[in-house]
C-alpha positions in Angstrom: 38.0 -67.7 -155.4 39.4 -64.9 -152.8 35.3 -63.8 -152.9 34.0 -67.7 -152.4 36.4 -67.9 -149.8 35.3 -64.6 -147.6 31.6 -66.2 -148.4 32.1 -69.1 -146.8 33.7 -67.9 -143.4 30.9 -65.6 -143.4 28.6 -68.1 -143.9 30.5 -70.2 -141.2 30.3 -67.3 -138.2 27.1 -66.6 -139.1 26.0 -70.1 -138.8 27.6 -71.0 -136.1 26.1 -67.9 -134.0 22.5 -68.4 -134.7 23.2 -72.5 -134.4 24.2 -71.6 -130.8 21.8 -69.0 -130.0 19.3 -70.7 -130.9 19.9 -73.7 -129.5 20.6 -71.6 -126.0 17.0 -70.3 -126.0 15.6 -73.4 -126.6 13.6 -74.6 -123.1 14.8 -77.4 -120.6 17.8 -78.8 -119.8 20.6 -79.4 -122.6 22.5 -82.1 -120.4 19.0 -84.1 -119.6 18.4 -84.3 -123.2 22.2 -85.3 -123.9 22.0 -87.8 -121.1 19.1 -89.1 -122.5 20.9 -89.7 -126.1 23.6 -91.3 -124.5 22.0 -93.8 -122.1 18.0 -93.7 -122.9 15.0 -91.7 -121.0 14.2 -94.8 -118.5 18.2 -94.4 -117.3 18.4 -90.4 -116.9 18.6 -89.1 -113.3 19.9 -85.7 -111.8 23.0 -87.6 -111.3 24.1 -88.5 -114.4 23.3 -85.1 -115.9 25.3 -83.4 -114.1 28.3 -85.5 -114.7 27.7 -85.3 -118.9 27.4 -81.1 -117.7 30.3 -81.4 -116.1 32.3 -84.0 -118.7 31.1 -81.7 -121.6 32.1 -78.1 -120.3 27.9 -77.2 -120.3 28.5 -76.0 -116.8 30.9 -73.4 -118.2 30.1 -69.4 -119.5 28.3 -69.2 -122.9 30.9 -67.6 -124.4 33.6 -69.6 -123.5 32.1 -72.6 -124.6 31.3 -70.4 -128.4 34.4 -69.1 -128.6 35.9 -72.6 -128.1 33.9 -73.8 -130.6 35.0 -71.0 -132.9 38.5 -71.6 -132.0 38.1 -75.4 -133.1 36.5 -74.0 -136.3 39.3 -72.0 -137.5 41.9 -75.0 -136.7 39.7 -77.6 -139.0 38.4 -79.7 -135.7 34.3 -79.1 -135.7 34.2 -80.8 -131.9 32.9 -84.3 -131.0 29.5 -85.0 -131.1 27.9 -84.8 -127.5 25.5 -87.5 -127.6 27.4 -90.6 -129.6 31.2 -88.3 -128.9 32.2 -89.1 -132.6 34.2 -86.5 -134.3 31.5 -84.2 -136.1 33.6 -84.3 -139.3 33.5 -87.8 -139.4 30.0 -87.8 -139.6 29.6 -85.1 -142.3 31.9 -86.8 -144.4 29.1 -89.8 -144.6 25.9 -87.1 -144.8 27.4 -84.8 -146.6 27.9 -87.6 -150.4 24.3 -88.2 -149.5 22.9 -85.3 -149.5 25.0 -83.8 -152.1 24.2 -86.7 -154.4 20.1 -85.9 -154.1 20.6 -82.5 -154.3 22.1 -82.6 -158.0 19.3 -85.4 -158.8 16.8 -83.0 -157.5 18.1 -79.6 -159.2 18.7 -81.7 -162.8 15.2 -83.1 -162.5 13.3 -79.9 -161.7 15.4 -78.4 -164.4 14.2 -80.9 -166.9 10.4 -80.1 -165.6 10.1 -76.3 -165.5 12.4 -75.6 -168.5 11.4 -77.9 -170.6 7.0 -77.1 -169.7 8.1 -73.3 -169.8 10.1 -73.6 -173.1 7.4 -75.7 -174.9 4.8 -73.0 -173.8 7.1 -70.2 -175.6 7.9 -71.7 -178.3 4.5 -73.6 -179.5 2.4 -70.8 -178.2 -0.7 -72.7 -177.5 -3.0 -71.9 -175.4 -4.5 -74.8 -174.1 -0.7 -75.8 -173.3 -0.1 -72.3 -171.7 -2.8 -72.6 -169.2 -2.9 -76.2 -168.3 0.7 -75.6 -167.6 0.0 -72.2 -165.5 -2.5 -74.1 -163.2 -0.6 -77.1 -162.9 2.8 -74.4 -161.7 0.1 -72.5 -159.3 -1.5 -75.7 -157.8 2.3 -76.9 -157.2 3.5 -73.9 -155.6 0.5 -73.8 -153.0 1.8 -77.5 -151.4 4.2 -77.4 -149.3 6.9 -80.0 -149.4 5.9 -82.5 -146.5 2.1 -82.6 -147.9 3.3 -83.8 -151.7 6.1 -85.9 -150.0 3.1 -87.7 -148.2 1.2 -87.9 -151.2 3.5 -89.5 -153.2 4.9 -92.1 -151.0 0.8 -92.6 -150.2 0.4 -93.3 -154.1 3.7 -94.5 -154.8 4.9 -96.7 -152.0 2.0 -97.9 -150.2 -0.9 -98.2 -152.9 1.2 -99.4 -155.9 4.3 -100.5 -153.8 6.7 -99.6 -156.7 8.9 -98.0 -154.5 10.7 -97.9 -151.2 8.9 -95.6 -149.1 12.2 -94.8 -147.2 15.3 -95.6 -146.2 18.6 -95.2 -148.9 19.7 -98.3 -151.0 19.8 -98.7 -154.6 18.3 -95.8 -157.4 14.8 -96.9 -156.7 15.3 -95.1 -153.2 16.5 -91.6 -154.9 13.0 -91.2 -156.7 10.7 -90.2 -154.1 12.9 -87.5 -152.3 14.4 -86.6 -155.4 10.8 -86.1 -157.4 9.4 -84.2 -153.7 12.2 -81.5 -154.3 12.3 -81.2 -157.9 8.1 -80.9 -157.3 8.4 -77.8 -155.2 11.5 -76.0 -157.1 9.8 -76.9 -161.0 6.8 -74.5 -161.1 8.9 -71.3 -160.4 11.6 -72.2 -163.2 8.9 -72.9 -165.6 7.1 -69.7 -165.3 10.3 -67.5 -165.4 11.5 -70.0 -168.6 8.3 -68.6 -170.2 8.6 -65.7 -169.0 12.2 -65.3 -170.5 11.5 -66.8 -173.2 8.8 -64.3 -174.4 10.6 -61.8 -173.8 13.5 -62.7 -176.1 11.2 -64.0 -179.0 9.8 -60.8 -178.8 12.8 -58.7 -178.7 14.0 -56.5 -181.8 17.1 -59.0 -182.3 15.2 -62.1 -183.0 12.5 -59.9 -185.2 15.3 -58.9 -187.9 17.4 -62.5 -187.7 13.8 -63.4 -188.7 13.4 -61.1 -191.5 16.5 -61.7 -192.9 15.2 -65.2 -193.7 17.3 -67.2 -191.2 16.2 -70.8 -190.4 13.3 -70.3 -187.6 15.6 -73.3 -186.1 18.9 -71.3 -186.5 17.1 -68.3 -185.0 16.7 -69.9 -182.1 19.8 -71.8 -181.0 21.8 -68.8 -182.1 19.8 -66.0 -180.4 17.3 -67.1 -178.1 17.7 -70.0 -176.1 21.2 -68.6 -174.7 19.7 -65.0 -174.2 16.7 -66.5 -172.4 18.9 -68.7 -170.1 20.4 -66.1 -168.4 17.6 -65.3 -166.2 16.8 -69.0 -165.8 20.0 -69.9 -164.3 19.9 -66.4 -162.3 16.6 -67.7 -160.6 17.7 -71.3 -160.2 20.4 -69.8 -158.4 17.7 -68.4 -156.0 16.3 -71.1 -155.8 19.0 -73.0 -154.1 17.4 -72.0 -150.4 14.5 -73.5 -151.6 16.2 -76.6 -152.4 18.3 -76.4 -149.0 15.4 -75.9 -146.7 13.7 -78.4 -148.5 16.1 -81.0 -147.8 15.1 -80.8 -143.9 11.9 -81.9 -144.6 12.5 -84.2 -147.4 15.1 -85.8 -145.7 13.7 -86.3 -142.3 10.1 -87.5 -144.7 12.1 -90.4 -146.3 14.8 -91.3 -143.6 17.5 -90.2 -145.9 21.1 -90.5 -144.3 21.6 -86.4 -145.6 22.8 -83.7 -143.6 19.2 -82.6 -142.8 18.2 -86.0 -141.7 20.8 -85.4 -139.2 20.0 -81.8 -138.0 16.5 -82.8 -137.0 18.0 -85.6 -134.5 20.7 -82.9 -133.6 18.7 -80.7 -132.5 16.0 -82.9 -130.2 19.0 -83.8 -128.6 20.6 -80.6 -127.9 23.6 -81.9 -130.0 25.1 -78.5 -130.3 28.2 -79.5 -132.8 26.1 -81.4 -134.6 24.1 -79.0 -135.1 26.8 -76.4 -136.0 28.2 -78.6 -138.1 24.7 -79.9 -140.1 23.9 -76.2 -140.6 27.1 -75.1 -141.7 27.2 -78.2 -144.2 24.1 -76.7 -145.3 25.2 -73.2 -145.5 28.6 -74.2 -147.6 26.1 -76.0 -149.8 24.3 -73.4 -150.9 27.5 -70.8 -151.4 29.0 -73.6 -154.0 26.0 -74.0 -155.8 25.3 -70.4 -155.7 28.6 -69.7 -157.2 28.7 -72.1 -159.5 25.1 -70.5 -160.7 27.0 -67.2 -161.0 29.9 -68.5 -163.0 27.1 -70.0 -165.5 25.7 -67.0 -165.9 28.5 -65.0 -166.5 30.2 -68.1 -169.2 26.4 -66.6 -171.0 26.8 -62.6 -170.9 29.7 -62.1 -170.1 28.9 -58.6 -169.7 27.5 -60.0 -166.1 30.6 -59.8 -165.1 31.6 -56.1 -165.6 
């Protein structure tokens, strides 16, 4: 628990500093952008921008603005949106649930596809299936997430009209964004599963178990799967980075009301507290999920905890 809290503290500090620095480096006047988000571009003038600048303290030195945000975070207060005036925590509490639900569904689907295909290739040992899965994995890894999202939306939503193309609602709205994320993660999981199973199947202790006359199913369940699961689980943890990154693209494309979608809108509006809050939420999501993967690896192989 102590290590988890230290990770979260480090992520909060790093994300806050980077978000603040990157937003300050963007061209243009932040006060104009915020005023435009509040009143509309047709109603913005120099007087409105100056009023917003003074109201929000954007005319203060940058170090004072950063220290004020860090002081609020320490107290559990992420501030308020510079555009809407809504508390950042209130906005994140609504967006967080949508992002977590989509993330877990996509990750579970990626594990089902990747581990299933990789395991089938390793256990069945069919050269034709091995080539098919290898070529499919190579093709999917070469396609960017936004291109994959466009292809799936065009096929399933526009051409066949089977699924909604964007927004949030019943279970059907989850399919396209979750499938887009899962197809981006599954190829690496399939290849890792295949190599891990092949290595374990060729190991001396598995060969010895077979020599003793143990049933093939018992050898697979007792000796193969658990040992092969350790590197697969570790690799799945590293892929959480791709999952968190892909959230920004996929949620924006499918208008999913999560923290990735909110982050893009906050950047465009130069809403510094919302950018820092949403980026921090995504960073903490990665820390929590990665810690869960570490715990799973330690359970599968207690020797890794030493």
